N, C-alpha and C positions, 0 to 999 in steps of 0.2 A: 045761139052761139054761147050764151052765158052758161048753159048747162054742160057744155063740153069743156073739160079743162085744157085739152090740146086739140083744137079742131083740125089743124093741118094734118096730124097723124091719122085722124079718122078719114079725112079726105083721101089721103094717099092709100089707105088700106082698101079703098073701094076699087082701085085700079088693079088690073091683072094683065100680064103680058105672057106670051107663050113660053118664053125662056125663064122669066123670073115670076114666080107666083106671088110673092109678097114683097113689093118694092119698098114698103115702109121699113123693113128690116135693113135694107141697104142704106136708106136714109139715116136710120139710127146709128148704124156702124160709122158712117162718115161723120155724122154729127158728134159722136162720142170722141172720135179722134181730134176733132177741132176743139172740143171742150177741154180735153186732157192737155192738149198742147198749150191752150190759153192759160190754163191753171199753172202749168209748169213755168211759163214765161212770167206770170205774176209772182210766183214764189221766188224765182230767180231775181227779178227786179227788186222785190222787197228785201231779199237777203243782201243784195249788193248795196241798196240804200241804207239798210240798218248797219252793215259793216262800215260804211263810210261815216255814218253818224257817230258810231262809237269808236271809230278809228281802230278797228280790229282786223286781224288777218285770219282769225279762226272762223271759218264759215260753217263748220259742222254744227255748232251750237245754235246759230241763227237759223239754219235750215230746219233743225228739229223744232225750234220754237215756232217758226212760221207754219210748219205742217201741223203741229199740235194745236196751235191757236185756230187755224182754219177748220180743223176737224171738230174742235169743241163748239165753234160757232155753228157748224152744220148739224149738230145734235139738238139745237134749240127748237126749231120748228117741228110741229107735229102733223101739220096738214099743208096742202097746197095753198090754202088761204093765208096761213101764217107766212109762208114763203113769199107770196105776193105782197103782203103787208111789209115784210122786211125789205123787199126790193124797192117798194115805194118810198120807204123811209130813207134808204140808202141813196136813192136818186135825189130826194129833197136835200139831204145832207151834202151831197156832192155839188148840187147847184148852189147851195149857200156858201160852201167853201170856195167855189169859183169866184165869188165876189169878195169874200172876207180876206182870203190870203193875199191877193194883190193889194187891197187897201191896207192891210197890216204891214206888208213890206214897204209900201209907200210911206206910211207913218214912221217906220223904223229908219228909212232912208232920210226923211226930213229931219228927224230928231238927231241923227248922227251926222247929217249933212254929207252923206256919201254920194258921189257922182259916178256914173258909169263911164268907163273908158271906151265904150263902143261908139 
């Protein structure tokens, strides 16, 4: 299994039906629609968050910056192994931030003695 980069696609390639010769192509088409939709949602949420952060109404600049930054990040890896290493580092960073951000917000709330009205 370690020799195959995507074992699921190799498994699907072996199946054949009378109507559909290569079911893996159908899977890749559906998967690409899901990936593109997810990417668009992330860009949208990032642009809305950045616009709120900078209190701006001009979204064109933020959309261009978000698309350009993700494009440049995608140029970094040269192989599938580097992509997997980046994913591992991103997961570790996300896990760390899940603990750091709430603690940081708690410290800020304690320092400024703000209480929630909820």
